[in-house]
N, C-alpha and C positions, 0 to 999 in steps of 0.2 A: 623427579618421579614421573613416570608415564601418566599423562592425563587422559588417555583414551584407550579404546579397544583397537587392536590391530585390525586394519581393513586393507589387507593386501599391501602393506608397506606404508600406508598413509594413516597417521593417527587421527582418530575422530575426536573432536572436542568433547570435553565432558568433565565430570567430577574427578576427585583424586582417588576414587575407588572404582576401577574399571569393572570389577566383577559385579558390584552392586548396580552399576549403571547398565550393564548388560542384562541383569535381572529385571531392572525397570523396563527396558525395551521389550523383553520377553513378555512381561505382564501387559504392557501397552498394546501388544499385538493380539491379546485374547479378545475374540469377537464379543461385543456387548458389554465389555467392562467399563469403558468410558473414563473420563477424567475424575468425576466425583467418586465413583466406586474405587478407582485406583488409589485416590488419595486416602479414602477411608481404610483400604486394605493395608497400605503402608503405615498409616497411623496406628493401626491395630497391632502390627507386628514389629514396628520400629525400623524396618528397612525392607527394601525390595527383595533382597536375598532371603531374609527370614520368611517373607510372605510366600516366595516361590517354593520354599522347602517345607512349608507348613502342611499339616494333615488336612484332608478335605473337611473333616468335621470342625476343625478349628477355623478354617477359612469360612465355612458356612455360618459361623457365629458372628461374623463381621456384619455390622449394619449395612443395609442396602444390597447384600449379596444373597442370591438364591442358591439352592443346592446344585442346580445345573451349572451356574457360573463357578461355584466352588470346585466342582469336578473338572471343569475346563482349565481353571487356574492350576490345580494340582497336577494336571497332565501336561502343562505347558513346559516346553524345554527351551534351552538357550540357542539351539541351532537356528531357528527362524530369525532371531535377532542378529546373529552373526552374518547370516546370508543377506539380511536387509542392509546391514552396515556396509558389506562389501559391494552390493549393487549400487547403493547410494554413492559411495566413494568413486565407483567406476563412472558414474554420471556427473561427477564433480559437485556432489551435494554433501552438505553437512547435516547430520541428524541431531536435533536438539530435544532435550526433555526439560520440564520445569525445574529440575535439579541442576541444570547446567548454567554457568554464569552468563553465557551469551543469550539465553532465553529472554525474550523481551520482558522487562519488568512490569510494564502495564498489562501485558497479557496474562500474567500470573493472577491478577486481581479480578478477572471477569468470572461470571458464574460457571462457565463451562470452558476452561482453558484447554487447548489441544494437548493431549498427552505426548504427542510427537509433532515436531515441526521439521520440514525438509527445506533447507535453505541453499540457494545457488546464486553466487555473486558476492557482493560486498556485504558481508555479515555485520560489519561495524555500523552499518546504517541503522540496525535495530536499537542501538544505544542513543540515537539522536532524537531531538524533538521532531514530532511528525504531525501532519494534518492530512485528513482524507479529503480529496476533491472528487466528487462523484456526480453522476447525472445520467440522463436517459441515453439509450442507444439512438433513438430518433430525436434529434436536437435541431435547433435553429442555428443560423450563422451567429446570431447574438450570443447564444449559449456557448458556442465554440470559442468565440473571442473572449468572453468573460472567463471561461475555464483556463484558457491559455494565459491570460493576464494574472489570474489568481496564482497559478503555478509559478509564474515568473516572480511574483511578490514573495511567495514562500521561499524560493531559492535565494532571493536577495537577503532574506532574514536567516538563512542557513537552516531552513526547516525542510525536512524530507516530505515529499509528496507521496501519499499512499493511495492506491486505487486498485480496481479489480481486473485490469487488463481486458475489459470487455470492449466491444465496439462502441463507438460514440464518444461521450464526454470523458469516460475513463481514459481512453486512448489519447484524446486531445490533451488532457492534463499531464499525462505521463510523458508524452512526446515533448511538450513545452518545458517540462522540468529538465529533461535531458538536454534540450537545445540551449537552455539557459546555463548549462554547466552544473546543475544540481543533482541531488540524489533522489531516487524514486524506488518504492517497493511495490511490486506487483503481487497481489495476493491471488492465488490460483484456486480453482475448484477441481483441478486435475493434478497429476503428478508433475513435478517441476521439469520433467523432460518431455512433456506433452504440450504441443503448441495448439492452443485453442482460444479464440477462433484462428483458423489457419491463415486468414487474411492479415493477422498481426505478426506474421513471422519476423518481419524486420524489426518491429518493436520488441518482440521477445528476445531476439539476438542482441539488441542494443541494451536492454535491461540486464541481461545476463552478464554483459561486459561492464557496464557503467552503473548499474543499480543492483537490485536484489530481487530474486524470485522467491516467494515464500508460500508454502502449502502444508496442510496437514495430511496430504495423501502421499503414499509411497511412490517410488518410480514406476512408470508404466501405467498408472491409474488413468483410465479414460474418463471423459465427462459423463456424469449422470445428473438427472434433473435436481435431485435433492442436495447435491453437493454445493451448488452455488448459493442458495439461501443460507446454508450453514457457514460458508466462507465469509459471509458478510459480518459475522460476529468477530472475526479476526481483523477485518479491515477497521472496524470501529474500535476494537480492543487495543490496537497498536498506537492509537493517536489520542491527543487531548481534545480534539474537536473534529466534527464532520461537517463539511461544507457541501450543500446541495445546490448545484447550479441550475439545472432544469429537471423537472420530473412531472409526469402526468399523474392524475389522481390514483391510478392503480399501478404505478411504476414499481418495478422490483427494487429500485433505488430506495424506496421508503422502508424496505425491510432492514436496510442498514441503519436507517434512522431509528427504527424500533430497537435495534440492538444497542445503538449509542445511548438511547434514553435509559435502557435497562442497566447499562454499564456506568451511568453517571457522566457520560461525555457531553460536551457542549454541542449544540446543533445550530449551525448557521445556514442561512438560505439567501439566495439571490432573488430579489423581486423581478417580476416579469410582467408583460402586458396581461391584463385580465381577460383579453380575448384569445390568448395563446394557450392551446391545450397543453403544451409542454411546460407551461408555468403554473398550471392549476395546482399541482402538488406543492410546489415551492411557496406559492402565495398562501395556500392553506396552512403550511407549516408556520409561516410568518404570523398568520392570524392566531394560531394556537400557541405562540410564544417563542418561536425560533428567533435567533438574533439576526437582524437584517444586515446584509453587506451592501452598502450604498456606493462603495468604490473599492476596486481591488487593492488600492494602497492602504486601506484600513485593515487588511487581513492580519499583519503582524501585531498591530495594537490589540485587535480583538482576541488574539491568541495569547496576549500578555508578553509579547516579545518586542523589544525595541527595534523599530524599523531603521535600517541604515539610511544615511543621507542620499538624496537624489544624486545619481551619477555614479553609484557604486554597484550597479547591477552587474552580475557576472557577465563578462564579455563586453562591457561598456566602459570605455576609458573614463576615469574620474575627472579628466580635464574638460569634458564636454559641458556646455552650458545646460541649465536645467531643461530648457525647451528641446535642445538637441537630444539629451538623454531620454526625455519622455517620448519623443518620436522614434528614436532608435529602438527603444524598448517595445514599441508596437510593431516593428518590422521583423519578419521572419523569413523562412524560405518561400512561403506562399506570397505572391505579389499582393499589394494593397493599393487602392486608388487614393489619390490625394484627398478627395472628398471624404472618404471613409476615415483617413488619418485625422482630418480636421474634426470630424464628429467624435472620434474616440478620445482624442487628446484635449478637446475643448479649446484648441488654438484657432485663431482666424486663418483662413485659407492663404492669405498673403504671408503670414508668418510661417505656415507649413511649407510653402514653396521655397522660402529663403532657407529654412532649416534643412530641407532635403537637398538643396544645392550644396550647402556646406558639408553635409554628410557624404554626398557623392564625391566632392573634391577631396575629402579626407580618406576616400577609399572604403567607407563604412556602409554605403548604400549603392545599389545599382538601379538605374532608371530603365524601364521597359516601355515599349510603345503603349499609347493610350492613357498616359498619366498614371502608370503603375510603377510602384517602387517595391524593392525587397532588400533585405539585409545582404550585404556583400559576403561572399564565402570567405572563410578565414582558413 
């Protein structure tokens, strides 16, 4: 049986009743209806098709609906839904409703689930365990390093990294997840075909290929101020826990924390210096009961996932000694000084130098002038 509505030769994923799904999409496009009113409407009439065909007076009798909305629903047609599906398919996007099996199960349980989702990329990532790693746009080197290492630990445990594709630590975490060979979901406040910020073009293209872009906005939707705070409920809704790496007291990152608490998600925070403005928000979260992360290696355990043994990180040979795997895990495309590697790994500088020599001879690390090392290109 056809599982979707025709979109110019490409079937759209959906339920086994294409006509009812198209009716659902038509209702979801009614301005002001929203997910709660839409759910009440379908519950009242038993199906989206029945609701779309109902008399305005019967629609107006539905709880939460006004006469104005009832008239808008009664006059809604299927043509806008068909046009939307065709445009989305042309942009390589899949349209999901809460009735579709691919719709993220966790997202169905939040107070205000998006009535429509537009997905571009590896849609199968929506079914995997996930954690949000978020933080400030203005961050320190410490914050960037911790976000990168947390993403690496998530990948090791086969956990998808979710973030908002914003400048700063969102970008750091998602790049690190991709570099480690893992999955990442970028939740957008625009259409999935709109690159914002434009400085993230390369990340956007990489996530499109190796991860998943997800948004509640239709193709072509440009950024608006109110879209990004609402996007945050999707970030927290997709995951079992939200990890805040760095955040000022009035950081927009804390909006995601509020969403997570409302949704019953765990909130984890990275401690920082009490003199650092970028750690004021995270330290306050810890004071108020957030779970502290004292080492990136703790992340899988805190999420209730068994951590893989040392040496099985994606892209790291299992034959490496524990010290070699630890140092190689800290190396990326950006060079790091031997002193920094010693500080981050907790290993003596003499051990670090010996490990780096071994990694260089094995073709896994490159030495640069000035005591700098980076991971060898593969």
